[in-house]
PDB file of N, CA, C and O in Angstrom, chain B, residues numbered from 101:
ATOM      1  N   MET B 101     -15.368   1.595  20.391  1.00  0.00           N
ATOM      2  CA  MET B 101     -15.284   2.058  19.043  1.00  0.00           C
ATOM      3  C   MET B 101     -16.153   1.143  18.177  1.00  0.00           C
ATOM      4  O   MET B 101     -16.060  -0.083  18.249  1.00  0.00           O
ATOM      5  N   ARG B 102     -16.966   1.748  17.388  1.00  0.00           N
ATOM      6  CA  ARG B 102     -17.809   0.981  16.475  1.00  0.00           C
ATOM      7  C   ARG B 102     -17.339   1.205  15.051  1.00  0.00           C
ATOM      8  O   ARG B 102     -17.103   2.339  14.634  1.00  0.00           O
ATOM      9  N   MET B 103     -17.206   0.130  14.318  1.00  0.00           N
ATOM     10  CA  MET B 103     -16.760   0.208  12.927  1.00  0.00           C
ATOM     11  C   MET B 103     -17.688  -0.631  12.072  1.00  0.00           C
ATOM     12  O   MET B 103     -18.223  -1.648  12.514  1.00  0.00           O
ATOM     13  N   GLU B 104     -17.864  -0.191  10.858  1.00  0.00           N
ATOM     14  CA  GLU B 104     -18.599  -0.990   9.894  1.00  0.00           C
ATOM     15  C   GLU B 104     -18.080  -0.673   8.499  1.00  0.00           C
ATOM     16  O   GLU B 104     -17.518   0.395   8.255  1.00  0.00           O
ATOM     17  N   PHE B 105     -18.276  -1.608   7.601  1.00  0.00           N
ATOM     18  CA  PHE B 105     -17.791  -1.437   6.240  1.00  0.00           C
ATOM     19  C   PHE B 105     -18.772  -0.576   5.455  1.00  0.00           C
ATOM     20  O   PHE B 105     -19.985  -0.667   5.643  1.00  0.00           O
ATOM     21  N   VAL B 106     -18.240   0.250   4.584  1.00  0.00           N
ATOM     22  CA  VAL B 106     -19.087   1.121   3.775  1.00  0.00           C
ATOM     23  C   VAL B 106     -19.724   0.316   2.649  1.00  0.00           C
ATOM     24  O   VAL B 106     -19.119  -0.615   2.119  1.00  0.00           O
ATOM     25  N   ASP B 107     -20.918   0.675   2.301  1.00  0.00           N
ATOM     26  CA  ASP B 107     -21.593  -0.033   1.224  1.00  0.00           C
ATOM     27  C   ASP B 107     -21.561   0.743  -0.089  1.00  0.00           C
ATOM     28  O   ASP B 107     -22.048   0.251  -1.107  1.00  0.00           O
ATOM     29  N   TRP B 108     -20.998   1.937  -0.080  1.00  0.00           N
ATOM     30  CA  TRP B 108     -20.942   2.759  -1.277  1.00  0.00           C
ATOM     31  C   TRP B 108     -19.600   2.660  -1.994  1.00  0.00           C
ATOM     32  O   TRP B 108     -19.293   3.497  -2.842  1.00  0.00           O
ATOM     33  N   SER B 109     -18.809   1.662  -1.669  1.00  0.00           N
ATOM     34  CA  SER B 109     -17.481   1.496  -2.257  1.00  0.00           C
ATOM     35  C   SER B 109     -17.567   1.295  -3.772  1.00  0.00           C
ATOM     36  O   SER B 109     -18.465   0.618  -4.271  1.00  0.00           O
ATOM     37  N   THR B 110     -16.620   1.896  -4.489  1.00  0.00           N
ATOM     38  CA  THR B 110     -16.619   1.779  -5.944  1.00  0.00           C
ATOM     39  C   THR B 110     -15.499   0.895  -6.478  1.00  0.00           C
ATOM     40  O   THR B 110     -15.378   0.740  -7.693  1.00  0.00           O
ATOM     41  N   ASN B 111     -14.690   0.322  -5.624  1.00  0.00           N
ATOM     42  CA  ASN B 111     -13.617  -0.562  -6.052  1.00  0.00           C
ATOM     43  C   ASN B 111     -14.225  -1.894  -6.486  1.00  0.00           C
ATOM     44  O   ASN B 111     -14.971  -2.510  -5.725  1.00  0.00           O
ATOM     45  N   VAL B 112     -13.914  -2.341  -7.694  1.00  0.00           N
ATOM     46  CA  VAL B 112     -14.527  -3.557  -8.217  1.00  0.00           C
ATOM     47  C   VAL B 112     -13.568  -4.746  -8.213  1.00  0.00           C
ATOM     48  O   VAL B 112     -13.928  -5.816  -8.702  1.00  0.00           O
ATOM     49  N   ASP B 113     -12.364  -4.589  -7.678  1.00  0.00           N
ATOM     50  CA  ASP B 113     -11.420  -5.700  -7.634  1.00  0.00           C
ATOM     51  C   ASP B 113     -11.951  -6.809  -6.744  1.00  0.00           C
ATOM     52  O   ASP B 113     -12.598  -6.554  -5.729  1.00  0.00           O
ATOM     53  N   ASP B 114     -11.666  -8.055  -7.143  1.00  0.00           N
ATOM     54  CA  ASP B 114     -12.077  -9.202  -6.335  1.00  0.00           C
ATOM     55  C   ASP B 114     -11.124  -9.358  -5.154  1.00  0.00           C
ATOM     56  O   ASP B 114     -10.000  -9.833  -5.319  1.00  0.00           O
ATOM     57  N   SER B 115     -11.559  -8.968  -3.993  1.00  0.00           N
ATOM     58  CA  SER B 115     -10.774  -9.103  -2.773  1.00  0.00           C
ATOM     59  C   SER B 115     -11.712  -9.011  -1.577  1.00  0.00           C
ATOM     60  O   SER B 115     -12.896  -8.708  -1.728  1.00  0.00           O
ATOM     61  N   VAL B 116     -11.186  -9.269  -0.406  1.00  0.00           N
ATOM     62  CA  VAL B 116     -11.991  -9.256   0.799  1.00  0.00           C
ATOM     63  C   VAL B 116     -12.392  -7.830   1.129  1.00  0.00           C
ATOM     64  O   VAL B 116     -11.526  -7.007   1.424  1.00  0.00           O
ATOM     65  N   PHE B 117     -13.636  -7.523   1.090  1.00  0.00           N
ATOM     66  CA  PHE B 117     -14.200  -6.204   1.405  1.00  0.00           C
ATOM     67  C   PHE B 117     -13.563  -5.086   0.592  1.00  0.00           C
ATOM     68  O   PHE B 117     -13.650  -3.927   0.998  1.00  0.00           O
ATOM     69  N   ARG B 118     -12.935  -5.379  -0.523  1.00  0.00           N
ATOM     70  CA  ARG B 118     -12.354  -4.412  -1.447  1.00  0.00           C
ATOM     71  C   ARG B 118     -11.499  -3.345  -0.743  1.00  0.00           C
ATOM     72  O   ARG B 118     -11.877  -2.173  -0.725  1.00  0.00           O
ATOM     73  N   PRO B 119     -10.339  -3.741  -0.158  1.00  0.00           N
ATOM     74  CA  PRO B 119      -9.495  -2.762   0.510  1.00  0.00           C
ATOM     75  C   PRO B 119      -8.929  -1.739  -0.466  1.00  0.00           C
ATOM     76  O   PRO B 119      -8.730  -2.040  -1.642  1.00  0.00           O
ATOM     77  N   LYS B 120      -8.677  -0.552   0.014  1.00  0.00           N
ATOM     78  CA  LYS B 120      -8.185   0.543  -0.828  1.00  0.00           C
ATOM     79  C   LYS B 120      -6.668   0.710  -0.736  1.00  0.00           C
ATOM     80  O   LYS B 120      -6.037   1.060  -1.734  1.00  0.00           O
ATOM     81  N   ALA B 121      -6.075   0.474   0.411  1.00  0.00           N
ATOM     82  CA  ALA B 121      -4.638   0.662   0.582  1.00  0.00           C
ATOM     83  C   ALA B 121      -4.154  -0.189   1.745  1.00  0.00           C
ATOM     84  O   ALA B 121      -4.928  -0.535   2.637  1.00  0.00           O
ATOM     85  N   ILE B 122      -2.867  -0.523   1.729  1.00  0.00           N
ATOM     86  CA  ILE B 122      -2.315  -1.305   2.834  1.00  0.00           C
ATOM     87  C   ILE B 122      -1.029  -0.711   3.383  1.00  0.00           C
ATOM     88  O   ILE B 122      -0.459  -1.277   4.316  1.00  0.00           O
ATOM     89  N   GLY B 123      -0.550   0.398   2.850  1.00  0.00           N
ATOM     90  CA  GLY B 123       0.740   0.935   3.249  1.00  0.00           C
ATOM     91  C   GLY B 123       0.731   1.761   4.512  1.00  0.00           C
ATOM     92  O   GLY B 123       1.739   1.807   5.217  1.00  0.00           O
ATOM     93  N   GLU B 124      -0.366   2.414   4.821  1.00  0.00           N
ATOM     94  CA  GLU B 124      -0.374   3.351   5.935  1.00  0.00           C
ATOM     95  C   GLU B 124      -0.394   2.703   7.321  1.00  0.00           C
ATOM     96  O   GLU B 124       0.307   3.200   8.203  1.00  0.00           O
ATOM     97  N   PRO B 125      -1.141   1.636   7.573  1.00  0.00           N
ATOM     98  CA  PRO B 125      -1.205   1.096   8.948  1.00  0.00           C
ATOM     99  C   PRO B 125       0.138   0.745   9.573  1.00  0.00           C
ATOM    100  O   PRO B 125       0.359   1.112  10.727  1.00  0.00           O
ATOM    101  N   PRO B 126       1.057   0.056   8.884  1.00  0.00           N
ATOM    102  CA  PRO B 126       2.343  -0.228   9.538  1.00  0.00           C
ATOM    103  C   PRO B 126       3.124   1.032   9.897  1.00  0.00           C
ATOM    104  O   PRO B 126       3.796   1.077  10.927  1.00  0.00           O
ATOM    105  N   PHE B 127       3.037   2.043   9.056  1.00  0.00           N
ATOM    106  CA  PHE B 127       3.748   3.292   9.325  1.00  0.00           C
ATOM    107  C   PHE B 127       3.207   3.963  10.574  1.00  0.00           C
ATOM    108  O   PHE B 127       3.982   4.387  11.431  1.00  0.00           O
ATOM    109  N   PHE B 128       1.900   4.067  10.692  1.00  0.00           N
ATOM    110  CA  PHE B 128       1.306   4.738  11.842  1.00  0.00           C
ATOM    111  C   PHE B 128       1.417   3.912  13.113  1.00  0.00           C
ATOM    112  O   PHE B 128       1.514   4.473  14.204  1.00  0.00           O
ATOM    113  N   LEU B 129       1.406   2.594  12.992  1.00  0.00           N
ATOM    114  CA  LEU B 129       1.574   1.762  14.178  1.00  0.00           C
ATOM    115  C   LEU B 129       2.980   1.915  14.754  1.00  0.00           C
ATOM    116  O   LEU B 129       3.157   1.895  15.972  1.00  0.00           O
ATOM    117  N   ALA B 130       3.972   2.067  13.892  1.00  0.00           N
ATOM    118  CA  ALA B 130       5.339   2.272  14.378  1.00  0.00           C
ATOM    119  C   ALA B 130       5.453   3.585  15.129  1.00  0.00           C
ATOM    120  O   ALA B 130       6.141   3.652  16.148  1.00  0.00           O
ATOM    121  N   ILE B 131       4.795   4.628  14.648  1.00  0.00           N
ATOM    122  CA  ILE B 131       4.811   5.914  15.341  1.00  0.00           C
ATOM    123  C   ILE B 131       4.111   5.796  16.697  1.00  0.00           C
ATOM    124  O   ILE B 131       4.539   6.417  17.670  1.00  0.00           O
ATOM    125  N   CYS B 132       3.045   5.007  16.764  1.00  0.00           N
ATOM    126  CA  CYS B 132       2.336   4.808  18.034  1.00  0.00           C
ATOM    127  C   CYS B 132       3.243   4.137  19.059  1.00  0.00           C
ATOM    128  O   CYS B 132       3.231   4.500  20.235  1.00  0.00           O
ATOM    129  N   VAL B 133       4.017   3.172  18.621  1.00  0.00           N
ATOM    130  CA  VAL B 133       4.927   2.480  19.542  1.00  0.00           C
ATOM    131  C   VAL B 133       5.994   3.445  20.046  1.00  0.00           C
ATOM    132  O   VAL B 133       6.308   3.447  21.237  1.00  0.00           O
ATOM    133  N   LEU B 134       6.555   4.262  19.163  1.00  0.00           N
ATOM    134  CA  LEU B 134       7.566   5.237  19.583  1.00  0.00           C
ATOM    135  C   LEU B 134       6.981   6.223  20.589  1.00  0.00           C
ATOM    136  O   LEU B 134       7.629   6.541  21.586  1.00  0.00           O
ATOM    137  N   ASN B 135       5.768   6.712  20.344  1.00  0.00           N
ATOM    138  CA  ASN B 135       5.137   7.641  21.279  1.00  0.00           C
ATOM    139  C   ASN B 135       4.800   6.969  22.610  1.00  0.00           C
ATOM    140  O   ASN B 135       4.918   7.596  23.662  1.00  0.00           O
ATOM    141  N   ALA B 136       4.390   5.726  22.579  1.00  0.00           N
ATOM    142  CA  ALA B 136       4.092   5.008  23.828  1.00  0.00           C
ATOM    143  C   ALA B 136       5.354   4.813  24.653  1.00  0.00           C
ATOM    144  O   ALA B 136       5.332   4.984  25.872  1.00  0.00           O
ATOM    145  N   LEU B 137       6.455   4.456  23.997  1.00  0.00           N
ATOM    146  CA  LEU B 137       7.725   4.316  24.719  1.00  0.00           C
ATOM    147  C   LEU B 137       8.201   5.652  25.265  1.00  0.00           C
ATOM    148  O   LEU B 137       8.718   5.720  26.380  1.00  0.00           O
ATOM    149  N   SER B 138       8.033   6.707  24.494  1.00  0.00           N
ATOM    150  CA  SER B 138       8.436   8.038  24.943  1.00  0.00           C
ATOM    151  C   SER B 138       7.608   8.479  26.147  1.00  0.00           C
ATOM    152  O   SER B 138       8.147   9.058  27.090  1.00  0.00           O
ATOM    153  N   ASP B 139       6.307   8.210  26.123  1.00  0.00           N
ATOM    154  CA  ASP B 139       5.452   8.538  27.269  1.00  0.00           C
ATOM    155  C   ASP B 139       5.836   7.734  28.503  1.00  0.00           C
ATOM    156  O   ASP B 139       5.766   8.240  29.623  1.00  0.00           O
ATOM    157  N   THR B 140       6.238   6.492  28.304  1.00  0.00           N
ATOM    158  CA  THR B 140       6.663   5.656  29.429  1.00  0.00           C
ATOM    159  C   THR B 140       7.937   6.211  30.060  1.00  0.00           C
ATOM    160  O   THR B 140       8.040   6.289  31.284  1.00  0.00           O
ATOM    161  N   VAL B 141       8.893   6.590  29.242  1.00  0.00           N
ATOM    162  CA  VAL B 141      10.136   7.181  29.765  1.00  0.00           C
ATOM    163  C   VAL B 141       9.822   8.493  30.478  1.00  0.00           C
ATOM    164  O   VAL B 141      10.394   8.770  31.532  1.00  0.00           O
ATOM    165  N   ALA B 142       8.931   9.297  29.925  1.00  0.00           N
ATOM    166  CA  ALA B 142       8.558  10.571  30.555  1.00  0.00           C
ATOM    167  C   ALA B 142       7.926  10.344  31.922  1.00  0.00           C
ATOM    168  O   ALA B 142       8.160  11.121  32.847  1.00  0.00           O
ATOM    169  N   SER B 143       7.130   9.291  32.060  1.00  0.00           N
ATOM    170  CA  SER B 143       6.512   9.034  33.362  1.00  0.00           C
ATOM    171  C   SER B 143       7.531   8.551  34.391  1.00  0.00           C
ATOM    172  O   SER B 143       7.352   8.757  35.592  1.00  0.00           O
ATOM    173  N   VAL B 144       8.596   7.910  33.921  1.00  0.00           N
ATOM    174  CA  VAL B 144       9.633   7.449  34.839  1.00  0.00           C
ATOM    175  C   VAL B 144      10.510   8.604  35.299  1.00  0.00           C
ATOM    176  O   VAL B 144      10.817   8.711  36.487  1.00  0.00           O
ATOM    177  N   VAL B 145      10.919   9.472  34.373  1.00  0.00           N
ATOM    178  CA  VAL B 145      11.832  10.552  34.750  1.00  0.00           C
ATOM    179  C   VAL B 145      11.112  11.703  35.430  1.00  0.00           C
ATOM    180  O   VAL B 145      11.743  12.460  36.168  1.00  0.00           O
ATOM    181  N   GLN B 146       9.820  11.863  35.210  1.00  0.00           N
ATOM    182  CA  GLN B 146       8.982  12.886  35.870  1.00  0.00           C
ATOM    183  C   GLN B 146       9.627  14.269  35.829  1.00  0.00           C
ATOM    184  O   GLN B 146       9.752  14.937  36.855  1.00  0.00           O
ATOM    185  N   ARG B 147      10.029  14.686  34.646  1.00  0.00           N
ATOM    186  CA  ARG B 147      10.648  16.002  34.484  1.00  0.00           C
ATOM    187  C   ARG B 147       9.917  16.763  33.402  1.00  0.00           C
ATOM    188  O   ARG B 147       9.461  16.179  32.419  1.00  0.00           O
ATOM    189  N   ARG B 148       9.806  18.071  33.583  1.00  0.00           N
ATOM    190  CA  ARG B 148       9.140  18.896  32.588  1.00  0.00           C
ATOM    191  C   ARG B 148      10.034  19.199  31.389  1.00  0.00           C
ATOM    192  O   ARG B 148       9.527  19.568  30.329  1.00  0.00           O
ATOM    193  N   ASP B 149      11.341  19.054  31.529  1.00  0.00           N
ATOM    194  CA  ASP B 149      12.245  19.359  30.427  1.00  0.00           C
ATOM    195  C   ASP B 149      12.540  18.144  29.547  1.00  0.00           C
ATOM    196  O   ASP B 149      13.463  18.177  28.734  1.00  0.00           O
ATOM    197  N   TYR B 150      11.776  17.094  29.702  1.00  0.00           N
ATOM    198  CA  TYR B 150      11.962  15.892  28.885  1.00  0.00           C
ATOM    199  C   TYR B 150      11.581  16.202  27.440  1.00  0.00           C
ATOM    200  O   TYR B 150      10.470  16.661  27.174  1.00  0.00           O
ATOM    201  N   GLU B 151      12.490  15.955  26.517  1.00  0.00           N
ATOM    202  CA  GLU B 151      12.292  16.320  25.114  1.00  0.00           C
ATOM    203  C   GLU B 151      11.731  15.197  24.271  1.00  0.00           C
ATOM    204  O   GLU B 151      11.297  15.445  23.146  1.00  0.00           O
ATOM    205  N   GLY B 152      11.722  14.007  24.752  1.00  0.00           N
ATOM    206  CA  GLY B 152      11.215  12.884  23.976  1.00  0.00           C
ATOM    207  C   GLY B 152      12.310  11.889  23.669  1.00  0.00           C
ATOM    208  O   GLY B 152      13.493  12.151  23.882  1.00  0.00           O
ATOM    209  N   LEU B 153      11.898  10.763  23.174  1.00  0.00           N
ATOM    210  CA  LEU B 153      12.807   9.667  22.871  1.00  0.00           C
ATOM    211  C   LEU B 153      13.245   9.771  21.415  1.00  0.00           C
ATOM    212  O   LEU B 153      12.431  10.034  20.529  1.00  0.00           O
ATOM    213  N   ASP B 154      14.529   9.565  21.178  1.00  0.00           N
ATOM    214  CA  ASP B 154      15.047   9.610  19.816  1.00  0.00           C
ATOM    215  C   ASP B 154      14.780   8.283  19.111  1.00  0.00           C
ATOM    216  O   ASP B 154      14.810   7.219  19.730  1.00  0.00           O
ATOM    217  N   ALA B 155      14.520   8.361  17.819  1.00  0.00           N
ATOM    218  CA  ALA B 155      14.342   7.153  17.017  1.00  0.00           C
ATOM    219  C   ALA B 155      15.688   6.759  16.435  1.00  0.00           C
ATOM    220  O   ALA B 155      16.473   7.639  16.080  1.00  0.00           O
ATOM    221  N   PRO B 156      15.975   5.514  16.328  1.00  0.00           N
ATOM    222  CA  PRO B 156      15.187   4.343  16.662  1.00  0.00           C
ATOM    223  C   PRO B 156      15.205   4.089  18.160  1.00  0.00           C
ATOM    224  O   PRO B 156      16.210   4.332  18.829  1.00  0.00           O
ATOM    225  N   ALA B 157      14.118   3.610  18.668  1.00  0.00           N
ATOM    226  CA  ALA B 157      13.963   3.388  20.107  1.00  0.00           C
ATOM    227  C   ALA B 157      14.491   2.002  20.471  1.00  0.00           C
ATOM    228  O   ALA B 157      13.729   1.102  20.826  1.00  0.00           O
ATOM    229  N   THR B 158      15.790   1.856  20.376  1.00  0.00           N
ATOM    230  CA  THR B 158      16.410   0.588  20.759  1.00  0.00           C
ATOM    231  C   THR B 158      16.512   0.528  22.284  1.00  0.00           C
ATOM    232  O   THR B 158      16.340   1.536  22.970  1.00  0.00           O
ATOM    233  N   ALA B 159      16.787  -0.641  22.789  1.00  0.00           N
ATOM    234  CA  ALA B 159      16.925  -0.802  24.237  1.00  0.00           C
ATOM    235  C   ALA B 159      18.058   0.077  24.768  1.00  0.00           C
ATOM    236  O   ALA B 159      17.939   0.663  25.844  1.00  0.00           O
ATOM    237  N   GLU B 160      19.149   0.167  24.016  1.00  0.00           N
ATOM    238  CA  GLU B 160      20.279   0.992  24.434  1.00  0.00           C
ATOM    239  C   GLU B 160      19.906   2.471  24.450  1.00  0.00           C
ATOM    240  O   GLU B 160      20.301   3.202  25.357  1.00  0.00           O
ATOM    241  N   ASN B 161      19.158   2.906  23.463  1.00  0.00           N
ATOM    242  CA  ASN B 161      18.736   4.306  23.375  1.00  0.00           C
ATOM    243  C   ASN B 161      17.807   4.663  24.535  1.00  0.00           C
ATOM    244  O   ASN B 161      17.924   5.745  25.111  1.00  0.00           O
ATOM    245  N   ILE B 162      16.902   3.777  24.875  1.00  0.00           N
ATOM    246  CA  ILE B 162      15.990   4.014  26.003  1.00  0.00           C
ATOM    247  C   ILE B 162      16.775   4.069  27.305  1.00  0.00           C
ATOM    248  O   ILE B 162      16.530   4.941  28.139  1.00  0.00           O
ATOM    249  N   LEU B 163      17.720   3.144  27.490  1.00  0.00           N
ATOM    250  CA  LEU B 163      18.522   3.119  28.714  1.00  0.00           C
ATOM    251  C   LEU B 163      19.382   4.371  28.838  1.00  0.00           C
ATOM    252  O   LEU B 163      19.486   4.939  29.926  1.00  0.00           O
ATOM    253  N   MET B 164      20.000   4.811  27.744  1.00  0.00           N
ATOM    254  CA  MET B 164      20.818   6.027  27.796  1.00  0.00           C
ATOM    255  C   MET B 164      19.967   7.256  28.119  1.00  0.00           C
ATOM    256  O   MET B 164      20.410   8.139  28.854  1.00  0.00           O
ATOM    257  N   THR B 165      18.760   7.318  27.579  1.00  0.00           N
ATOM    258  CA  THR B 165      17.868   8.443  27.880  1.00  0.00           C
ATOM    259  C   THR B 165      17.477   8.440  29.344  1.00  0.00           C
ATOM    260  O   THR B 165      17.480   9.487  29.992  1.00  0.00           O
ATOM    261  N   LEU B 166      17.141   7.273  29.869  1.00  0.00           N
ATOM    262  CA  LEU B 166      16.791   7.174  31.293  1.00  0.00           C
ATOM    263  C   LEU B 166      17.970   7.586  32.170  1.00  0.00           C
ATOM    264  O   LEU B 166      17.793   8.342  33.125  1.00  0.00           O
ATOM    265  N   GLN B 167      19.156   7.103  31.859  1.00  0.00           N
ATOM    266  CA  GLN B 167      20.329   7.449  32.663  1.00  0.00           C
ATOM    267  C   GLN B 167      20.633   8.943  32.582  1.00  0.00           C
ATOM    268  O   GLN B 167      21.001   9.556  33.584  1.00  0.00           O
ATOM    269  N   ARG B 168      20.483   9.526  31.405  1.00  0.00           N
ATOM    270  CA  ARG B 168      20.762  10.954  31.232  1.00  0.00           C
ATOM    271  C   ARG B 168      19.845  11.808  32.104  1.00  0.00           C
ATOM    272  O   ARG B 168      20.307  12.751  32.745  1.00  0.00           O
ATOM    273  N   TYR B 169      18.566  11.492  32.134  1.00  0.00           N
ATOM    274  CA  TYR B 169      17.623  12.297  32.914  1.00  0.00           C
ATOM    275  C   TYR B 169      17.628  11.954  34.395  1.00  0.00           C
ATOM    276  O   TYR B 169      17.415  12.837  35.226  1.00  0.00           O
ATOM    277  N   LEU B 170      17.865  10.706  34.745  1.00  0.00           N
ATOM    278  CA  LEU B 170      17.888  10.337  36.167  1.00  0.00           C
ATOM    279  C   LEU B 170      19.160  10.788  36.853  1.00  0.00           C
ATOM    280  O   LEU B 170      19.146  11.022  38.062  1.00  0.00           O
ATOM    281  N   ASN B 171      20.264  10.920  36.125  1.00  0.00           N
ATOM    282  CA  ASN B 171      21.510  11.403  36.707  1.00  0.00           C
ATOM    283  C   ASN B 171      21.522  12.908  36.892  1.00  0.00           C
ATOM    284  O   ASN B 171      22.358  13.422  37.636  1.00  0.00           O
ATOM    285  N   ARG B 172      20.614  13.639  36.233  1.00  0.00           N
ATOM    286  CA  ARG B 172      20.535  15.099  36.386  1.00  0.00           C
ATOM    287  C   ARG B 172      19.886  15.487  37.723  1.00  0.00           C
ATOM    288  O   ARG B 172      20.124  16.577  38.245  1.00  0.00           O
ATOM    289  N   ALA B 173      19.083  14.602  38.255  1.00  0.00           N
ATOM    290  CA  ALA B 173      18.295  14.940  39.450  1.00  0.00           C
ATOM    291  C   ALA B 173      19.120  15.263  40.655  1.00  0.00           C
ATOM    292  O   ALA B 173      18.572  15.561  41.716  1.00  0.00           O
TER     293      ALA B 173
END
């Protein structure tokens, strides 16, 4: 992936590279972690009827999901 900073920015605030927003990255990173954990559970249970992991993805929630699908087999 190649990234570079835009030179046409119109924000004049004194800051590093004039950022526009900071709220979205933590929100989307949390969703990425939930999807990664859900994909990991799906690969372990290897079932087509897997509906996904419920949020919050606590250790207990992941373990209960694994037990629920592995005990059905």
